[in-house]
Phi, psi and omega in degrees: 000316180297321178297319180298317178295320178297318179295317178297317178297319179295316178297320178296321178297316179297316182292334179280351183273344183266134175287148176241145179301331178297340178298342186254005177306133177085351178286151181240152358286152179288129184273118172250102185306315183292318181293317182298316186270001177284106183119212184257132177225138176246143180220154176232140182207177177214155175247133178241147175281182186295339178273353181099358180287130177291126181246341177207153171233156180203163171235146180222134173254130185238132172244120181251140178229127179253131173223102182065238181264017183239131174244127174251125178247119176259107184254126179241111184263142169231119182268161183298340177268006178094348179296142177240140177223153174230140174226134176243112177270142169239108188246132180247133175266131181257159184301330181279004179091358178273168180229148168231153182209154177225155172204161185301327181260010175264128179276119182075219185237133174283147180231134182221158179216138179250143170211126180059235182266010188238148172234131171250126188232126181235134182195169175248126181250132176275111187252124176284134176222115184054237182261019184227178172225152178232139175270111186248132179276135179245130169248097195254125180239125175247136181232115178286123180272311178202191187296340182246341190239143179215146175255152178216126176231125181234124175270133178255136179218158177221125182055032178086358181255134178295128179245351179169186181212146173241132178236132179227154172234127184251147172226122177284128185272332176246083190293347179294344179260358183290160183242119171226126179242000000 
């Protein structure tokens, strides 16, 4: 009986440790994904391994185009070692407020939900490493700071184990399209 109570308490503790997008209901400014990314956005970021050691830095220029319920993000990355990558996201906004997205290096479909100033985005990214690729799960959180600035923290995992983290800082370059409510 004592073991059962201990196990129930441990499970409750674990479930209480994860943030939920609902935790951000009512926070301001309200994040409108399509409005923020419509136009030019610049971002700076880093990749850290599971111990927290910075292993890469990068800059990314993003051009977003909105057509109806579809947002296309053309992301052009330049890493500190000179490597260049491009990712083109096709993101759909659904009537229930959720989002789905695809890109060539995303396995399946990404799923996202917004509440208040936050977006939680979950997907599997096929990441090239040396002569191989790994399918890495991303638990991606974006937090709108104000009409021009946003933070992004994404935990990377494989088989349920944390393998690293990506942190980015965004700046909207054409702020007349930014959304603050």
